[in-house]
C-alpha positions in Angstrom: 43.3 28.8 48.8 41.5 25.7 50.0 40.0 23.4 47.3 37.9 20.5 48.5 35.8 18.1 46.5 34.0 16.0 49.2 30.5 14.7 48.7 28.3 12.9 51.3 25.1 11.1 50.5 22.9 9.1 52.9 20.0 7.3 51.3 18.5 4.2 49.8 19.9 2.2 46.9 17.2 2.3 44.2 18.4 -0.3 41.8 19.8 -3.8 41.7 23.6 -3.9 41.9 25.1 -5.0 38.6 28.9 -5.4 39.0 30.8 -5.5 35.7 34.5 -5.8 34.9 36.6 -3.7 32.6 39.2 -5.0 30.2 41.9 -5.0 33.0 39.6 -7.0 35.4 38.7 -4.1 37.7 35.2 -4.4 39.1 32.8 -1.4 38.8 29.1 -0.6 39.1 26.8 2.3 39.1 24.0 2.7 41.6 21.3 5.2 42.2 20.8 6.4 45.7 17.6 8.3 46.7 17.5 10.8 49.5 14.3 12.4 50.5 13.3 15.8 51.7 10.0 17.4 52.6 8.6 20.4 50.7 5.4 22.3 50.8 3.3 22.5 47.7 1.3 25.6 46.5 -1.5 24.8 49.0 0.9 24.5 51.9 0.6 20.7 52.2 3.8 18.9 53.0 5.0 16.3 50.5 8.0 14.1 50.2 10.4 14.7 47.3 13.1 12.2 46.4 16.3 13.3 44.8 18.3 10.6 42.9 22.0 10.6 43.0 24.1 8.6 40.5 27.1 6.9 42.2 30.0 5.2 40.6 31.8 2.5 42.6 34.9 0.6 41.5 37.5 -1.9 42.7 37.1 -3.9 45.9 34.5 -1.5 47.1 32.2 -2.6 44.2 32.6 -6.3 45.0 32.0 -5.7 48.7 28.9 -3.6 47.8 27.6 -6.4 45.7 28.2 -9.0 48.5 26.6 -6.9 51.3 23.9 -4.7 49.8 20.9 -4.8 47.6 18.1 -2.6 46.3 16.5 -1.0 49.3 19.6 -0.9 51.5 20.2 2.3 53.4 23.8 3.5 52.8 26.1 6.4 53.7 28.5 7.2 50.9 31.4 9.6 50.7 33.5 10.4 47.7 34.2 13.0 45.0 31.8 14.7 42.7 32.8 14.3 39.0 31.0 15.6 35.9 31.2 14.2 32.4 29.7 14.9 29.0 28.3 12.4 26.5 26.7 12.6 23.1 23.0 11.9 23.4 22.6 11.6 19.7 21.6 14.1 17.0 24.4 16.4 18.1 23.0 16.8 21.6 25.4 16.7 24.5 24.4 15.9 28.0 26.2 16.5 31.3 26.0 14.0 34.1 27.4 14.5 37.6 28.3 11.4 39.6 29.5 10.7 43.1 32.7 8.6 42.8 32.5 6.6 46.0 35.6 6.2 48.2 33.7 4.8 51.3 30.4 3.1 51.8 28.8 2.3 55.1 25.6 0.2 55.4 23.1 2.0 57.7 20.3 -0.5 57.6 19.1 -3.4 55.4 21.6 -5.2 53.3 21.7 -8.8 52.2 21.1 -11.5 54.8 24.2 -13.5 55.7 24.8 -16.6 53.7 24.2 -19.7 55.7 25.7 -23.1 55.0 22.7 -25.3 55.8 24.7 -28.5 55.9 27.0 -26.9 58.5 24.1 -25.7 60.6 22.3 -29.0 60.5 25.5 -30.9 61.2 26.2 -28.8 64.3 22.7 -29.4 65.7 23.1 -33.1 65.6 26.6 -33.1 66.9 28.0 -34.1 63.5 25.8 -37.3 63.5 23.6 -37.3 60.5 21.7 -40.5 61.5 18.3 -40.2 63.1 18.4 -40.1 66.9 16.1 -42.1 69.2 14.6 -39.2 71.2 12.7 -37.6 68.3 9.8 -35.5 69.8 7.3 -36.6 67.1 
């Protein structure tokens, strides 16, 4: 018998990435990824429906996600689906199913690369920070 727990989600990150660290120093974060679909309403008109998927990311993958992605980044995520229960209060239990990410690929968007302005300006002037004689203005 074959048992496989593999989940794939392609969508847009819908929240700011907030990396936290557990007591042992391992990084983790939870992100919400929205994927859309088109459905027809009762009148037959097409409308876009967004499904939100809760994803849990840990370890080096969480820090790389924080470095390279932001809210609005299109991502392709693979991992395992896990369910857990928690007490909502007043004796009510709630079940949450999350995608525990094992791989994340940026499709589009992301954070712009960090630029060292001093390095860029220094390379334009050939390392000379003094004003040059042939200034065009």
